[in-house]
C-alpha positions as CSV (number, residue, x, y, z in Angstrom):
1,M,185.6,180.6,94.6
2,L,187.9,180.6,91.6
3,P,191.1,178.5,91.5
4,E,194.2,180.6,92.1
5,G,195.3,182.3,89.0
6,A,192.1,181.6,87.0
7,R,191.2,184.2,84.5
8,F,187.7,182.7,83.8
9,C,185.1,180.9,85.9
10,P,185.3,177.2,85.2
11,S,181.5,176.8,85.5
12,C,180.1,179.7,83.4
13,G,183.1,181.0,81.5
14,A,182.7,184.6,82.8
15,P,185.8,186.7,83.2
16,A,187.3,186.4,86.7
17,S,186.5,190.0,87.5
18,S,182.8,189.5,87.1
19,A,182.5,185.9,88.5
20,P,180.4,185.6,91.6
21,T,182.5,185.3,94.7
22,E,179.9,184.6,97.4
23,R,176.3,183.4,97.6
24,R,174.1,183.7,100.7
25,L,170.6,183.1,101.6
26,V,168.5,186.2,102.3
27,T,165.0,186.2,103.8
28,S,162.7,188.9,102.6
29,L,159.6,190.2,104.3
30,F,156.9,192.3,102.7
31,C,154.6,194.2,105.0
32,D,151.4,195.8,103.7
33,L,149.2,198.1,105.8
34,V,145.8,196.5,105.8
35,G,142.9,198.9,105.2
36,S,145.0,201.9,104.0
37,T,142.9,202.5,101.0
38,N,139.7,202.8,103.1
39,L,141.6,205.0,105.6
40,A,142.8,207.3,102.8
41,E,139.2,207.9,101.8
42,Q,138.2,208.9,105.3
43,V,141.0,211.2,106.5
44,D,142.8,214.3,105.1
45,A,146.0,213.9,103.2
46,E,148.0,215.5,105.9
47,V,146.7,213.1,108.5
48,L,147.4,210.1,106.2
49,T,150.9,211.4,105.6
50,A,151.6,211.7,109.3
51,L,150.2,208.2,109.9
52,M,152.3,206.7,107.1
53,T,155.4,208.4,108.5
54,E,154.8,206.9,111.9
55,Y,154.0,203.5,110.4
56,R,157.3,203.5,108.4
57,G,159.2,204.5,111.5
58,L,157.7,201.7,113.6
59,F,158.4,199.2,110.7
60,R,162.0,200.3,110.5
61,Q,162.5,200.0,114.3
62,A,161.0,196.5,114.4
63,V,163.0,195.3,111.5
64,E,166.3,196.7,112.8
65,R,165.6,195.5,116.3
66,N,165.3,192.0,114.8
67,G,168.5,192.2,112.9
68,G,167.1,193.2,109.5
69,T,167.5,196.0,107.0
70,V,164.7,198.0,105.4
71,A,165.2,197.7,101.6
72,S,162.4,200.0,100.5
73,F,159.0,201.5,101.1
74,A,156.4,201.9,98.3
75,G,152.9,203.1,98.9
76,D,151.6,201.5,102.1
77,G,154.1,198.6,102.0
78,G,157.6,198.0,103.1
79,V,160.3,195.4,102.2
80,A,162.8,194.2,104.8
81,L,165.8,191.9,104.3
82,F,167.3,189.5,106.8
83,G,170.8,188.2,106.1
84,L,172.1,191.4,104.7
85,P,174.6,192.9,105.3
86,S,175.4,190.3,107.9
87,A,174.0,186.8,108.0
88,H,172.8,184.8,111.0
89,E,171.9,181.1,111.2
90,D,168.3,181.9,112.0
91,D,167.6,184.9,109.7
92,A,164.2,183.5,108.6
93,L,163.1,183.5,112.3
94,H,164.1,187.2,112.7
95,G,161.4,188.2,110.1
96,N,158.8,186.3,112.3
97,G,159.8,188.6,115.2
98,V,158.8,191.6,113.1
99,C,155.4,190.1,112.2
100,S,154.7,189.1,115.8
101,E,155.2,192.6,117.0
102,G,151.8,193.5,115.4
103,L,152.6,196.7,113.6
């Protein structure tokens, strides 16, 4: 937090309008679907698309149920953040809840 009336950050010299106002710890979780390459070689594209859609839905439900936010999906993986937009004292443990659900 900048001192009242400061036009520049006393630490880095950045203008007050771009000086950081808050820092928080965020826990990130990357989830990768094991065996998806092998699966893609064995099933039709339509079947794989349906399975991936279901997987992403289950991932999103598990993340949100444990207080997280899905940041992105890419290929057969997903990234979730815990501590955004609201932080909890035990955000790191919330990610463990997703993992233990055994998607």
